[in-house]
C-alpha positions as CSV (number, residue, x, y, z in Angstrom):
1,X,-41.5,40.7,-11.6
2,X,-40.1,43.8,-9.9
3,X,-36.7,43.8,-8.2
4,X,-38.1,44.1,-4.8
5,X,-40.3,41.0,-5.3
6,X,-37.4,38.9,-6.6
7,X,-36.6,36.0,-4.3
8,X,-32.8,35.4,-4.1
9,X,-30.7,32.8,-2.3
10,X,-27.3,31.2,-2.4
11,X,-27.2,27.7,-3.9
12,X,-24.7,25.1,-5.1
13,X,-25.5,24.7,-8.8
14,X,-24.8,21.5,-10.7
15,X,-24.8,21.6,-14.5
16,X,-24.2,18.7,-16.8
17,X,-24.3,17.9,-20.5
18,X,-23.1,15.2,-22.9
19,X,-19.8,15.5,-24.7
20,X,-20.3,14.9,-28.4
21,X,-24.0,14.5,-28.2
22,X,-24.6,15.5,-31.8
23,X,-22.2,12.9,-33.1
24,X,-23.9,10.2,-31.0
25,X,-27.4,11.2,-32.3
26,X,-26.1,11.3,-35.8
27,X,-24.8,7.8,-35.7
28,X,-27.7,6.1,-33.8
29,X,-30.6,8.1,-32.5
30,X,-32.4,5.2,-30.9
31,X,-29.4,3.9,-29.0
32,X,-28.4,7.4,-27.9
33,X,-31.8,8.2,-26.5
34,X,-32.0,4.8,-24.7
35,X,-28.5,5.4,-23.1
36,X,-29.4,8.9,-22.2
37,X,-32.5,7.9,-20.4
38,X,-30.7,5.2,-18.6
39,X,-27.9,7.5,-17.5
40,X,-30.2,10.3,-16.6
41,X,-32.1,8.0,-14.3
42,X,-28.8,7.1,-12.5
43,X,-28.0,10.8,-12.2
44,X,-31.5,11.8,-10.9
45,X,-31.4,9.0,-8.3
46,X,-28.0,10.0,-7.0
47,X,-28.9,13.7,-6.9
48,X,-31.9,12.9,-4.7
49,X,-29.7,10.6,-2.5
50,X,-27.3,13.5,-2.0
51,X,-30.1,15.9,-0.9
52,X,-30.3,17.8,-4.2
53,X,-33.2,18.4,-6.6
54,X,-33.3,18.3,-10.4
55,X,-34.4,21.7,-11.7
56,X,-34.5,21.0,-15.4
57,X,-33.3,18.4,-17.9
58,X,-33.8,19.6,-21.5
59,X,-32.2,17.5,-24.2
60,X,-28.8,16.2,-23.1
61,X,-28.6,18.9,-20.3
62,X,-29.3,18.5,-16.6
63,X,-29.5,21.3,-14.0
64,X,-29.7,20.6,-10.3
65,X,-29.6,22.5,-7.1
66,X,-28.0,21.6,-3.8
67,X,-27.9,23.2,-0.4
68,X,-24.3,22.2,0.1
69,X,-21.3,22.3,-2.2
70,X,-19.9,19.2,-0.5
71,X,-23.1,17.3,-1.4
72,X,-23.0,18.6,-5.0
73,X,-19.3,17.6,-5.6
74,X,-19.6,14.2,-3.9
75,X,-22.6,13.5,-6.0
76,X,-20.8,14.6,-9.2
77,X,-17.8,12.4,-8.5
78,X,-20.1,9.4,-7.6
79,X,-22.0,10.0,-10.9
80,X,-18.9,10.0,-12.9
81,X,-17.6,6.8,-11.3
82,X,-20.8,4.9,-11.9
83,X,-21.2,6.2,-15.5
84,X,-17.6,5.2,-16.1
85,X,-18.3,1.7,-15.1
86,X,-21.4,1.6,-17.3
87,X,-19.5,3.0,-20.2
88,X,-17.0,0.2,-19.9
89,X,-19.7,-2.1,-21.1
90,X,-20.3,-0.2,-24.3
91,X,-18.2,0.0,-27.5
92,X,-15.9,3.0,-27.5
93,X,-17.9,4.9,-30.1
94,X,-21.1,4.5,-28.2
95,X,-19.9,5.7,-24.8
96,X,-21.7,8.6,-23.3
97,X,-19.5,11.0,-21.2
98,X,-21.0,13.8,-19.2
99,X,-19.2,17.0,-18.4
100,X,-20.2,18.5,-15.0
101,X,-19.7,22.0,-13.6
102,X,-20.4,23.0,-10.0
103,X,-20.7,26.6,-8.8
104,X,-21.7,28.3,-5.6
105,X,-23.6,31.6,-6.3
106,X,-26.6,33.8,-6.0
107,X,-29.7,32.7,-7.9
108,X,-33.2,34.0,-8.5
109,X,-35.9,31.6,-7.5
110,X,-39.2,31.6,-9.4
111,X,-41.4,28.7,-8.4
112,X,-39.5,25.5,-9.1
113,X,-37.1,27.3,-11.5
114,X,-33.8,29.1,-10.8
115,X,-32.0,31.8,-12.9
116,X,-29.2,34.3,-12.7
117,X,-25.4,34.5,-12.8
118,X,-25.0,31.5,-10.4
119,X,-26.6,29.3,-13.0
120,X,-24.8,30.8,-15.9
121,X,-21.4,30.3,-14.4
122,X,-22.1,26.7,-13.6
123,X,-23.1,26.1,-17.2
124,X,-20.0,27.9,-18.6
125,X,-17.5,26.0,-16.4
126,X,-19.2,22.8,-17.3
127,X,-18.1,23.5,-20.9
128,X,-14.4,23.6,-19.6
129,X,-14.7,20.1,-18.2
130,X,-13.6,17.0,-20.2
131,X,-16.0,14.2,-21.0
132,X,-16.3,12.2,-17.8
133,X,-14.8,15.1,-15.8
134,X,-15.8,17.8,-13.3
135,X,-14.8,21.5,-13.0
136,X,-15.8,23.7,-10.0
137,X,-15.7,27.5,-9.7
138,X,-13.5,29.3,-7.2
139,X,-16.4,30.0,-4.9
140,X,-17.3,26.3,-4.8
141,X,-13.6,25.4,-4.4
142,X,-13.3,27.5,-1.2
143,X,-16.1,25.5,0.4
144,X,-14.6,22.1,-0.3
145,X,-10.9,22.7,-0.3
146,X,-10.4,21.4,3.2
147,X,-13.4,19.1,3.4
148,X,-12.8,16.8,0.4
149,X,-9.2,15.9,-0.3
150,X,-9.5,15.3,-4.1
151,X,-6.3,16.9,-5.3
152,X,-7.7,19.8,-7.3
153,X,-5.9,21.2,-10.3
154,X,-6.1,25.0,-10.8
155,X,-6.9,25.8,-14.5
156,X,-6.6,29.6,-14.0
157,X,-9.1,32.4,-14.5
158,X,-11.5,32.2,-17.4
159,X,-13.7,34.8,-19.0
160,X,-17.2,33.5,-19.4
161,X,-20.0,34.8,-21.5
162,X,-22.2,37.5,-19.9
163,X,-20.1,37.5,-16.7
164,X,-18.1,40.7,-16.0
165,X,-15.2,39.3,-13.9
166,X,-13.1,36.3,-14.9
167,X,-13.9,33.1,-12.9
168,X,-11.4,31.0,-11.2
169,X,-11.8,27.4,-12.3
170,X,-10.5,24.1,-10.7
171,X,-10.5,20.7,-12.2
172,X,-11.4,17.7,-10.0
173,X,-9.1,14.9,-11.2
174,X,-11.0,11.7,-11.9
175,X,-7.8,9.7,-12.6
176,X,-5.1,10.6,-10.0
177,X,-2.8,7.9,-11.5
178,X,-2.3,10.0,-14.7
179,X,-1.1,13.6,-14.1
180,X,0.4,16.2,-16.4
181,X,4.2,16.5,-16.3
182,X,4.0,20.2,-15.7
183,X,2.7,19.5,-12.2
184,X,6.1,19.1,-10.7
185,X,6.3,16.7,-7.7
186,X,2.7,15.6,-8.1
187,X,3.4,12.0,-7.5
188,X,5.0,12.8,-4.2
189,X,2.0,15.0,-3.3
190,X,-0.4,12.1,-4.2
191,X,1.3,9.8,-1.7
192,X,1.2,12.4,1.0
193,X,-2.4,13.1,0.3
194,X,-3.3,9.4,0.7
195,X,-1.3,9.2,4.0
196,X,-3.0,12.3,5.3
197,X,-6.5,11.7,4.0
198,X,-7.9,10.5,7.3
199,X,-6.8,13.7,9.0
200,X,-7.9,16.1,6.2
201,X,-11.3,14.7,5.6
202,X,-13.8,15.8,8.2
203,X,-15.9,13.0,9.6
204,X,-15.8,9.3,9.2
205,X,-18.5,9.4,6.5
206,X,-16.4,11.7,4.3
207,X,-13.4,9.4,4.7
208,X,-15.5,6.4,3.7
209,X,-16.7,8.2,0.5
210,X,-13.1,9.2,-0.4
211,X,-11.8,5.7,0.3
212,X,-14.4,4.0,-1.9
213,X,-15.0,6.5,-4.7
214,X,-11.8,8.6,-5.0
215,X,-9.1,6.0,-4.6
216,X,-6.6,6.7,-7.3
217,X,-6.3,3.9,-9.9
218,X,-2.8,2.4,-10.3
219,X,-0.6,3.1,-13.3
220,X,0.3,-0.6,-13.7
221,X,-2.3,-3.4,-13.5
222,X,-1.6,-6.6,-11.7
223,X,0.5,-8.9,-13.9
224,X,0.5,-12.7,-13.2
225,X,4.3,-12.6,-13.1
226,X,4.3,-10.3,-10.1
227,X,1.6,-12.0,-8.1
228,X,2.6,-13.4,-4.7
229,X,0.9,-16.7,-5.5
230,X,0.1,-18.4,-8.9
231,X,-3.4,-17.7,-10.1
232,X,-5.7,-20.6,-9.5
233,X,-7.0,-22.5,-12.6
234,X,-10.5,-21.1,-12.0
235,X,-12.0,-17.6,-11.4
236,X,-10.5,-16.2,-8.2
237,X,-11.9,-13.3,-6.1
238,X,-11.3,-11.3,-3.0
239,X,-14.2,-9.4,-1.3
240,X,-12.9,-6.3,0.4
241,X,-14.8,-5.1,3.6
242,X,-17.7,-3.0,2.5
243,X,-17.4,0.6,3.7
244,X,-19.8,1.7,6.4
245,X,-21.4,4.8,4.9
246,X,-23.9,5.2,7.8
247,X,-23.3,8.2,10.0
248,X,-23.3,5.9,13.0
249,X,-19.9,4.1,13.5
250,X,-21.8,1.5,15.6
251,X,-23.3,0.3,12.3
252,X,-19.8,-1.1,11.4
253,X,-20.9,-4.6,12.3
254,X,-23.6,-4.5,9.7
255,X,-21.4,-3.6,6.8
256,X,-18.8,-6.2,8.0
257,X,-21.6,-8.7,8.3
258,X,-22.9,-8.2,4.8
259,X,-19.3,-8.6,3.5
260,X,-18.9,-11.8,5.4
261,X,-22.3,-13.1,4.1
262,X,-21.2,-12.5,0.5
263,X,-17.8,-14.2,1.1
264,X,-19.6,-17.3,2.7
265,X,-22.0,-17.6,-0.2
266,X,-19.3,-17.4,-2.8
267,X,-17.2,-19.9,-0.9
268,X,-19.8,-22.5,-1.4
269,X,-19.3,-22.4,-5.2
270,X,-16.8,-25.2,-6.2
271,X,-15.9,-23.5,-9.6
272,X,-14.7,-20.4,-7.8
273,X,-11.6,-19.6,-5.7
274,X,-12.5,-17.2,-2.8
275,X,-10.1,-15.5,-0.4
276,X,-11.2,-15.9,3.3
277,X,-12.5,-13.2,5.5
278,X,-9.5,-13.1,7.7
279,X,-7.2,-12.0,4.8
280,X,-9.5,-9.6,3.0
281,X,-10.3,-7.8,6.2
282,X,-6.7,-6.8,6.7
283,X,-7.4,-4.1,4.1
284,X,-10.3,-2.7,6.2
285,X,-10.1,1.1,6.5
286,X,-7.1,1.3,4.2
287,X,-6.8,3.1,0.9
288,X,-5.5,0.4,-1.4
289,X,-5.1,-0.1,-5.1
290,X,-7.1,-2.9,-6.6
291,X,-4.1,-4.4,-8.5
292,X,-2.1,-4.3,-5.3
293,X,-4.8,-6.5,-3.6
294,X,-4.8,-8.8,-6.6
295,X,-1.0,-9.1,-6.4
296,X,-0.8,-9.6,-2.7
297,X,-3.6,-12.2,-2.5
298,X,-3.1,-13.8,-5.8
299,X,-6.5,-13.3,-7.3
300,X,-7.9,-11.9,-10.6
301,X,-11.1,-10.2,-9.4
302,X,-11.8,-7.9,-6.5
303,X,-15.2,-6.9,-5.2
304,X,-15.6,-3.7,-3.2
305,X,-18.6,-1.8,-2.0
306,X,-20.3,0.3,0.5
307,X,-23.3,-0.1,2.8
308,X,-25.6,2.6,4.3
309,X,-28.3,1.5,6.7
310,X,-30.8,4.1,7.8
311,X,-34.0,3.2,9.6
312,X,-35.8,0.5,7.6
313,X,-33.8,1.3,4.4
314,X,-30.4,0.0,3.1
315,X,-28.3,1.2,0.2
316,X,-25.6,-1.0,-1.1
317,X,-23.1,-0.1,-3.9
318,X,-20.9,-2.8,-5.3
319,X,-18.4,-3.0,-8.1
320,X,-16.4,-5.9,-9.4
321,X,-12.9,-5.1,-10.9
322,X,-10.5,-7.2,-12.9
323,X,-7.2,-6.7,-11.0
324,X,-5.2,-7.8,-14.1
325,X,-6.6,-5.0,-16.3
326,X,-8.0,-2.6,-13.6
327,X,-11.2,-2.4,-15.5
328,X,-14.7,-2.6,-14.1
329,X,-16.7,-5.7,-15.0
330,X,-19.9,-4.8,-13.2
331,X,-21.1,-2.1,-10.9
332,X,-24.5,-1.5,-9.4
333,X,-26.3,0.5,-6.7
334,X,-29.2,-0.9,-4.8
335,X,-31.8,0.9,-2.6
336,X,-34.0,-1.5,-0.8
337,X,-36.1,-2.0,2.3
338,X,-34.0,-3.6,5.0
339,X,-36.3,-6.6,5.1
340,X,-35.2,-7.4,1.6
341,X,-31.5,-7.8,2.6
342,X,-31.4,-11.5,2.1
343,X,-32.7,-11.3,-1.5
344,X,-30.3,-8.5,-2.1
345,X,-27.3,-10.6,-0.9
346,X,-28.4,-13.4,-3.3
347,X,-28.7,-11.0,-6.2
348,X,-25.2,-9.5,-5.7
349,X,-23.8,-13.0,-5.4
350,X,-25.5,-14.1,-8.7
351,X,-24.3,-10.9,-10.4
352,X,-20.7,-11.7,-9.5
353,X,-21.0,-15.3,-10.7
354,X,-22.5,-14.1,-14.0
355,X,-19.7,-11.5,-14.4
356,X,-17.0,-14.1,-14.0
357,X,-18.9,-16.7,-16.1
358,X,-19.6,-19.3,-13.5
359,X,-22.8,-21.3,-13.8
360,X,-24.4,-23.2,-10.9
361,X,-26.1,-26.5,-11.0
362,X,-29.5,-26.8,-9.3
363,X,-28.0,-28.4,-6.3
364,X,-25.3,-25.8,-6.0
365,X,-27.9,-23.0,-6.2
366,X,-30.0,-24.6,-3.5
367,X,-26.9,-24.9,-1.2
368,X,-25.9,-21.3,-2.0
369,X,-29.1,-19.9,-0.6
370,X,-29.6,-22.3,2.3
371,X,-32.3,-21.4,4.8
372,X,-32.1,-17.8,5.9
373,X,-33.3,-16.3,9.2
374,X,-36.9,-15.2,8.9
375,X,-36.7,-12.7,11.7
376,X,-34.6,-9.7,10.7
377,X,-33.8,-8.7,14.3
378,X,-32.4,-12.2,14.9
379,X,-30.2,-12.0,11.9
380,X,-28.9,-8.6,13.0
381,X,-28.1,-10.0,16.5
382,X,-25.9,-12.7,14.9
383,X,-24.1,-10.1,12.8
384,X,-23.6,-7.9,15.9
385,X,-22.2,-10.9,17.9
386,X,-19.7,-12.0,15.4
387,X,-17.1,-9.2,15.9
388,X,-17.1,-10.0,19.6
389,X,-16.5,-13.7,18.9
390,X,-13.6,-12.9,16.5
391,X,-11.7,-11.1,19.3
392,X,-11.0,-14.6,20.7
393,X,-10.8,-13.6,24.4
394,X,-12.8,-14.7,27.4
395,X,-14.6,-11.4,28.0
396,X,-15.7,-10.9,24.4
397,X,-16.7,-14.6,24.1
398,X,-19.2,-14.0,27.0
399,X,-20.6,-11.0,25.2
400,X,-20.9,-12.9,21.9
401,X,-22.7,-15.7,23.6
402,X,-25.3,-13.4,25.1
403,X,-26.1,-11.9,21.6
404,X,-26.4,-15.4,20.0
405,X,-28.8,-16.4,22.8
406,X,-30.8,-13.3,22.2
407,X,-30.9,-14.1,18.5
408,X,-32.3,-17.6,19.3
409,X,-34.9,-16.0,21.6
410,X,-36.0,-13.8,18.7
411,X,-36.2,-16.7,16.3
412,X,-35.9,-20.3,17.6
413,X,-35.2,-21.6,14.1
414,X,-32.1,-19.5,13.3
415,X,-29.6,-22.2,12.5
416,X,-26.6,-19.8,12.3
417,X,-27.4,-18.5,15.8
418,X,-27.3,-22.1,17.2
419,X,-24.0,-22.7,15.4
420,X,-22.3,-19.5,16.6
421,X,-23.5,-20.3,20.2
422,X,-21.9,-23.7,19.9
423,X,-18.6,-22.1,19.0
424,X,-18.6,-20.0,22.1
425,X,-18.8,-23.1,24.2
426,X,-15.9,-24.7,22.3
427,X,-13.9,-21.5,22.8
428,X,-14.7,-21.7,26.5
429,X,-13.2,-25.2,26.6
430,X,-10.1,-24.0,24.7
431,X,-9.7,-21.0,27.1
432,X,-9.8,-23.4,30.0
433,X,-12.6,-21.3,31.5
434,X,-15.4,-23.9,31.4
435,X,-16.5,-25.2,34.7
436,X,-17.3,-28.6,33.2
437,X,-15.6,-29.3,29.8
438,X,-17.6,-32.6,29.5
439,X,-20.9,-30.8,29.9
440,X,-19.7,-28.0,27.5
441,X,-19.0,-30.6,24.8
442,X,-22.5,-32.2,25.4
443,X,-23.9,-28.7,24.9
444,X,-21.8,-28.2,21.7
445,X,-23.2,-31.5,20.2
446,X,-26.7,-30.5,21.1
447,X,-26.4,-27.0,19.5
448,X,-24.6,-28.4,16.3
449,X,-27.2,-31.0,15.8
450,X,-30.0,-28.5,16.3
451,X,-28.4,-26.2,13.7
452,X,-28.2,-29.0,11.2
453,X,-31.8,-30.1,11.8
454,X,-32.8,-26.6,10.8
455,X,-30.4,-26.2,7.9
456,X,-28.3,-29.0,6.5
457,X,-26.6,-26.8,3.9
458,X,-24.3,-25.0,6.4
459,X,-20.7,-26.3,7.0
460,X,-19.8,-24.9,10.4
461,X,-21.9,-27.3,12.6
462,X,-19.9,-30.2,11.1
463,X,-16.6,-28.5,12.0
464,X,-17.9,-28.1,15.5
465,X,-18.8,-31.8,15.8
466,X,-15.4,-32.7,14.3
467,X,-13.7,-30.9,17.2
468,X,-15.8,-32.6,19.8
469,X,-15.1,-36.0,18.3
470,X,-11.4,-35.2,18.2
471,X,-11.3,-34.3,21.9
472,X,-13.0,-37.6,22.6
473,X,-10.3,-39.4,20.4
474,X,-13.0,-40.6,18.0
475,X,-10.8,-39.9,15.0
476,X,-12.8,-41.5,12.2
477,X,-15.9,-39.7,13.2
478,X,-14.0,-36.4,13.6
479,X,-12.5,-36.8,10.1
480,X,-15.9,-37.6,8.6
481,X,-17.5,-34.5,10.0
482,X,-14.6,-32.3,8.9
483,X,-14.8,-33.7,5.4
484,X,-18.5,-33.0,5.3
485,X,-17.8,-29.4,6.2
486,X,-15.3,-29.1,3.3
487,X,-17.7,-30.6,0.9
488,X,-20.4,-28.0,1.8
489,X,-17.9,-25.1,1.5
490,X,-15.1,-26.0,-0.9
491,X,-13.5,-22.6,-0.5
492,X,-13.9,-22.5,3.2
493,X,-10.4,-21.8,4.6
494,X,-11.4,-22.6,8.2
495,X,-13.1,-25.8,7.2
496,X,-9.9,-26.9,5.3
497,X,-7.7,-25.9,8.3
498,X,-9.9,-27.8,10.8
499,X,-9.7,-30.9,8.6
500,X,-5.9,-30.5,8.3
501,X,-5.5,-30.2,12.0
502,X,-7.6,-33.3,12.7
503,X,-5.8,-35.4,10.0
504,X,-2.5,-34.4,11.6
505,X,-3.6,-35.7,15.0
506,X,-5.0,-38.8,13.4
507,X,-1.5,-39.5,11.9
508,X,-2.5,-38.9,8.3
509,X,0.3,-36.5,7.6
510,X,0.1,-36.2,3.8
511,X,-3.5,-35.3,3.9
512,X,-3.0,-32.9,6.8
513,X,-0.3,-31.0,5.0
514,X,-2.4,-30.8,1.8
515,X,-5.4,-29.4,3.6
516,X,-3.5,-26.9,5.7
517,X,-1.5,-25.7,2.7
518,X,-4.8,-25.2,0.8
519,X,-6.3,-23.4,3.8
520,X,-3.3,-20.9,3.9
521,X,-3.7,-20.3,0.1
522,X,-7.3,-19.5,0.6
523,X,-6.3,-17.4,3.6
524,X,-2.9,-16.0,2.8
525,X,-2.8,-13.8,6.0
526,X,-4.1,-16.6,8.3
527,X,-4.7,-16.8,12.0
528,X,-1.8,-18.3,14.0
529,X,-3.3,-21.7,14.5
530,X,-3.2,-22.4,10.7
531,X,0.5,-22.0,10.5
532,X,1.5,-23.7,13.7
533,X,-0.7,-26.7,12.8
534,X,1.1,-26.9,9.5
535,X,4.5,-26.5,11.2
536,X,3.6,-29.4,13.6
537,X,2.5,-31.6,10.6
538,X,5.8,-30.8,8.8
539,X,7.7,-31.5,11.9
540,X,6.2,-34.9,12.5
541,X,6.5,-35.8,8.8
542,X,10.3,-35.2,9.2
543,X,10.2,-32.0,7.0
544,X,12.0,-29.9,9.6
545,X,13.1,-27.0,7.5
546,X,9.5,-26.5,6.2
547,X,8.3,-26.7,9.8
548,X,10.7,-23.9,10.8
549,X,9.5,-21.7,7.9
550,X,5.8,-22.3,9.0
551,X,6.6,-21.4,12.6
552,X,8.5,-18.3,11.6
553,X,5.5,-17.1,9.6
554,X,3.5,-17.1,12.8
555,X,6.2,-15.4,14.9
556,X,6.5,-12.6,12.3
557,X,3.0,-11.5,13.3
558,X,2.5,-13.2,16.7
559,X,6.0,-13.1,18.4
560,X,4.6,-14.3,21.8
561,X,2.6,-17.3,20.5
562,X,3.6,-20.0,22.9
563,X,2.4,-22.9,20.8
564,X,4.7,-21.7,18.0
565,X,7.6,-21.3,20.4
566,X,7.0,-24.9,21.6
567,X,7.0,-26.1,18.0
568,X,10.2,-24.3,17.3
569,X,11.9,-25.7,20.3
570,X,10.9,-29.3,19.3
571,X,12.0,-28.8,15.7
572,X,15.4,-27.3,16.6
573,X,15.9,-30.2,19.0
574,X,15.0,-32.7,16.2
575,X,17.5,-31.0,13.9
576,X,20.2,-31.2,16.6
577,X,20.4,-27.4,16.9
578,X,20.5,-27.6,20.7
579,X,21.5,-24.0,21.5
580,X,18.5,-22.6,19.5
581,X,16.2,-25.2,21.0
582,X,17.3,-24.2,24.5
583,X,16.8,-20.5,23.7
584,X,13.2,-21.2,22.7
585,X,12.7,-23.3,25.9
586,X,14.0,-20.4,28.0
587,X,11.5,-18.0,26.3
588,X,8.6,-20.4,27.0
589,X,9.5,-20.7,30.7
590,X,9.8,-16.9,30.9
591,X,6.3,-16.6,29.6
592,X,4.9,-19.6,31.5
593,X,7.1,-20.3,34.6
594,X,4.7,-23.1,35.7
595,X,4.9,-24.9,32.3
596,X,4.7,-28.7,32.7
597,X,5.8,-30.7,29.8
598,X,3.9,-34.0,30.3
599,X,0.7,-32.1,31.1
600,X,1.0,-30.1,27.9
601,X,1.6,-33.2,25.7
602,X,-1.4,-35.0,27.2
603,X,-3.6,-32.2,26.0
604,X,-2.6,-32.9,22.4
605,X,-5.1,-35.5,21.0
606,X,-2.6,-37.7,19.0
607,X,-3.9,-41.1,17.8
608,X,-0.4,-42.5,17.7
609,X,1.4,-42.6,21.0
610,X,4.7,-42.4,19.0
611,X,3.9,-38.9,17.8
612,X,3.3,-37.7,21.3
613,X,6.4,-39.4,22.5
614,X,8.5,-37.8,19.7
615,X,7.4,-34.3,20.8
616,X,7.9,-35.1,24.5
617,X,11.5,-36.4,24.0
618,X,12.5,-33.5,21.7
619,X,11.1,-30.9,24.1
620,X,12.8,-32.6,27.1
621,X,16.1,-32.4,25.3
622,X,15.4,-28.7,24.7
623,X,15.3,-28.2,28.5
624,X,11.6,-28.3,29.3
625,X,10.3,-30.5,32.1
């Protein structure tokens, strides 16, 4: 080929080989070849997903080409993270660690093959990487320096074979928690980098990738002694919100919905302890260390993942980590048709149960799966409506209702859509915006019963019915429905809290406190009604100091919660702390100048008139009328 016919171009070159390949082959050829084939498949799939192409893969080497250095480095880091998790499942002497080099340079293209200095440099700097590590050339570094905040380490200029000028080489740290002492002030830099990551990384997609794949592991795992709560006597898990890897931020509802579906499925397993959605979602969008999550929520295992939905395809990555050791127990990547999303959710759930050694009975397995929506669009409408419902305001409740009604129109047998629609009517009653509360309650009963006729494995319709019976002062029926909900979802924090609230109004104080305390353990960062319900139960049980502590927990996060201020005023009054009781009453009247004491107490559905009278008298002494 003459020089004038040579086809040249600039490419990002990715070169990889196995550290210690000869030793691995010498010890066990069959096992080494099997592992190599397995790992190479992972690499090839990821390269394609990051818009690259494999050029050649002789022996233990792999050469790939990308149109973007960002794509090449993101792919390299993702490969090393996935292979690290897979290696954790192998004995130390059988682990296969790849070294990866990335270079941006001029190459000669001949058919499907590429040659030239650009390829040679990538291969040479690959040899400077550690097993499981990545090195990039200076030319590649200049392209990603301000696009991927990975904390690069400059290794100096290196003379490489057959290349005239020395090449600048940078290391991409794969473990930001362990740095060399000669890097003075690096720990301070690392904290600053985490704080500034959202500004430095260009685009929401890049931030999501950094947050999921490049989060620095902690130096210290989560020890039981330092946990905020004692570990349960069964496997305990928190599911962090899956990162939305789609380019469209409007797809956030889908990644959140998948997370919630997994939490709900796991919560049905009696031999697990599962943190509620409300608490795990407080970590959404934050860069957190897994042991920190374990310590703060009091769990041993943490699941994190990412979701990318594009057209009719969905890609989900999930990894389960032991917070006590900070080691991966299981990691997997799934590429499926969107229509297979239900089977995929079930598969992930079963993988988690297998990893933490929990076995299901036939009955538990049937309840775990339930009856899923048959129409994918209907399922998506329910997912889309939930975030509006969770805003708990009148306007968003109307928007949520419309979406749930659309879901039912798309599939008249979607039990979850009927259930969520029922909750919007109950919310309307609580907001005081219903034109006819009695008709709204009739509608709630109709929707809940319809949902149960379609799928009797779901808990939420029973909680709905429990509240209707409570408002009608049919206490035993309310308790029965609330207990059915708890039986169907043993780890359901909301179901436990609903039961606790109802037991309190029914005068069964001991059971109320037990259920509400369990709800808060399952949901350590709870909505305000959990804690003020517990405070009220403590107050009426005569445990006034515990009541104050529960109310203060609410005010720490919701300083203007009027129900909590009312509870504090009553408790201070019962303790004889009149000055503090009057201060709370003044705050209540400042917020609600038309507050009427007797009207308020009448809205509280107490079975025992003595309970209502106790609150009425204590609040009257505090200065409310």
